[in-house]
N, C-alpha and C positions, 0 to 999 in steps of 0.2 A: 561465394557461399562460405559460411562459417565452418571452421574445422569441426569434424565429427566428435572431436574430443570434448566439445562444449555441449553436445546434445544431452538433454535430460528429459525425464518424464515427471510431470507434476500433477498429482491427482488424476492420473490417467491421461493427461494431455501431453502430447509431444511438443517440446520446445526446442528450437534450434540452439538456443543458449539460455543460460539461467538469468539473463539480464532483462528486466522488464521496465517499462515506463510507468511511473507511479501516478495514481489518481490525483487529479487536481493540478497537475503540472504538464499535461500533454493534451489538454482539451478533450475532445471526443475521438482523437486520433486522426480524423479526416483533415483537420486543419494543418497537420504537419506532413501530409502525404507528398507535397511538392518540395519539401525541404529535406526530409529524411526517407530513406528506403525502409518502409515499414516492415518489409519482409526480413530485414536483418535484426529486428527486435526479437527477444525471446517471447514476449507477449506485451500487450499494452492494456493498461487499466484505465477505464474511462473516468471522466469527471463524474463526481457523485450524482446519482439520479434519484429524484423524488417523485411522488405521485403527481404533483402539480408543479408548474414552473415556480422558481424562487428568484427574486430580484437580487438578493444578497444584501450585505451590510453597507452602511454609509462609508464614503471615502474619508480619509485615506485607508486603503486596505493592506498596503505593504509598507514595511520599514526595513531597510537594510541594516543589520547589526555588524559588528566588527568581524564576525565569523559565521554569518548565517543570515537568516531573514525571518521577520515576524509577519505573519499574514492573518487577516481576518476577512476573508472574502464572503463568508456567510453562506457557503454552499450554493452559490448562484448556479442555476442550471435550467435547461429548457423543459425539464419534465420528461418522464419516461415515454409518454406518447409521442412527443416531438422527436425524441431520440430515435425511437424505432422507425418513425416515418421519414425523418429528414437526415439523420446522421448515419445510422447503421448501414443503409444501402451503399454509402460511399466507401465502406470498408470491405465490401464483398469481393472486389478484385484482388485483395491481398490475402496471403496465406497466414498472416500473423494471428495467433489466438487472441481473441478479444475478451477481456474480463470486465464485466459491468460492476462498477462500484455502486452500492445501494445504501440509502439512508432514510431515516424517518424520525418522527417524534412520538410514535406509538408503535406497538408491535404490528398492528394491522397495516401501517404505512409500508413497512418493509415487505410484508407479505403481498400486498397489492402490487408493488413494483416488481417483485419477483414473478408473480403470476402473469403480469403483462409481458415480461421478458421471456417467459417459458414458451410463449406462442410465437416468438420471433426467431428467425434463423440468423446464425452468425455470431452467437454468443457462446463462449466456451465454458464460462464459470461465472460465479458471483463473488464479490468481495464486500462484506458487510462493514460499513463504517459505523461502529457502535459508540463513537464518541459524541453522542447526541443525548440531550435530556429527554427523559420519558415524561412528557407533559401530562399523561393520564395518571401518573403515580408520583405527583409532587415535584416533578422536575429532576429526580435523581437520574444521573447519567447511566445509561446501559453499561458503560465501560467501567463504572466504579463500584458495582455490586455484583458478585458472582451469581447470585440467584436471579437478578434481573437479566444478566447476560444469558444465562442458561435458558430462561423462559423465552427470550427473543430467538435464540438460535433454534430451539426446538420448534417454534412455530414456523420459522422460515424453512427449516429442514423438511417439514411436512409438505411444503408447497413447492420445493425445488427438486427437480430431477437432476440438474447439473451440479457439478462440484461446488462446494460452499467453503469460501475462505473467510475467516473472521479477522478483521484488522483491529488490533488491540492498542489501547492507550497506554502511554508510559506514566500517566498521572495517577499512579496507584502505589500503595505501600509495598506490595509484592506482586510480581507478574504471574507467578506459577499457579495460584488459585484460579486465575482467569483463563490461563491456558487449559487447565483441566476442565473447567466449567464448559468452555467452548467445545472441547474435544468430546466430552461425555454427552453433550447435547446434540452432537451430530456433525460438527465441523470436519471438513476433509483436510483443512490446513489452517494455520494461523499466520497472519502477517503482522509485523511490528518493527518499528514503533510509529505511531501517529505523532503529531507534534506535541511539544511541551508548552503548557500554559505559561505565558510570559507578558511582560510589560515594559514599554519604553516611554519615557517622559520628556517633553520639551520643557527645558528649564525656564525659558522665557515666558511661555504662556502658562506653564505649570499644568498642562493638559497632556493626556496620553497621545503618543504619536499615531496611534491607530484609532480610527473613527469609532469603533465598537468598544474601545478601552483596552481590554486584554486581547491578545492574539496568540497564535501558535508558532513557536520557535522551531525552525528546521535548518538544515544545512550543516556545514562543517562543525559548528559548535556542538552539535548533539551526538556526533558520531561515537565517541568513546562510551557514552552512557547507553546509546542504542545498542552498541556491540555487546556490552555487558548484559543487557536485558535479553537480547537474542540468545546469548549463551545460556542464561538461566531458563529461558523458555524451552530451548532445545533439550535441556536436562529433564524437563517435566513432560515433554510432548512425545506422543507416539505417532502423531500425524506430522507431515512436513511443516517446517518453519520457513517463512519468507522474511528476509531481513531488509530493513531500510532505515535510513537515518544518516545523512551526510555522506553518502557514497558519491565520489567524484572521480574515481580512478579504478583501474583493474586491481590494484593492490587493495584498495578499500573493499571491493567486491570479494576478493579472495579472503580477506580477514573475516568477513561475515560468514562465508562458507565454512571456513575452518572452525569458527565459533559454533557452527551447527546448523546454519541455514542451508536449505537445498537450492534456493533461488534468492535473488535480490531485486529490489525495486529502486530505480533512480528517480529522485524527485527534484529538489531545489536546483541541482546542477543543470536541469533542462532549461531553466530560465536564462542562464548565461550561454548555454550551447544546446540547442535542440537535438543535436547529433550526439550528445553525451552518451546515451545508452549504447549506441553502435561503437563508439570509440572505446568505451569501457569493456565491451565484449571482446574487441580485438586485443586490448591490453591483457585481459584475463586469459585469452587463448595463448598468448605469448608466455605468460607466467606458468600455465599448465605444462607447456612444452619444457620450460626451463627447469621445473622441478621433477620432470620425468614421469609425470602421471599419464596413464593411458586414457583417463577420462576425468572431467572436472569433478565428478561425483566422488572421486578418491580423496578430494580435499575435505569433504563435508564431515564436520565433527571431529577433526583430528587435532584440535588444540591440545597442547601438552602443558598442563599445570604442574608445578611442584606440589606435592601432597599437601603442604601447609598453606598453599596460596588460594585454594578454591573457597 
């Protein structure tokens, strides 16, 4: 069992440690049960769930960069109904909190997915992926306009009894207005960052390396930018901040906590090593002991900037 120094409470949910498996990198959780001791995770966030099944984008969907990965899977998933029927029961033997990632292309899509999940046992919270175009309002992304984000969160909040986490995009001019919009609309926490819009080109064919053209950059390459955005978000937020973006070690996780995150999510590292979140939690435990903290929470928000550097 993980040392009690790592135990935290997030949105009223007790976590063994602050290291979670990020959405889209850990399937629905059940696929990893024979490889990873799920009970050693702080929590797991499911692959994004939609009202109906989605087949996803054309291949190729992944491209390895020098220090990360570009993906454009297209939010392929089995749909919320099949998740509740076929996937969620397989998680019941485990005590790990399950957070359902939810997305849609109109406000009512999100609401209907959450309503379906409200009637299901075994879900601890919801994480809204707001990096989707609102097809009913000209295709503007929910994540790129604070008023659109606020309207979405308000509608989902009215339907959700469980804690609501809003996953923010880094593809904006300033993150703080979106943190405030989500919080004021009823979010219990925010998580960030989602991937950065990116492009890779095959010089011989002169075509994009990704079938859909653009993709989302994740992994080690984005960590310094993600860390800065998490710090800025924490300065504006009254609710907990969950940090993610290039976390591959206990030191990485500790940096995000010190910047102001209360918990972290591990994403791209899972593709190389599905046991990465468990390893990172162990490394974080060792670091907490080394710095003499009685609990990992003592690290949160303790970054020391020179007055001129903020």
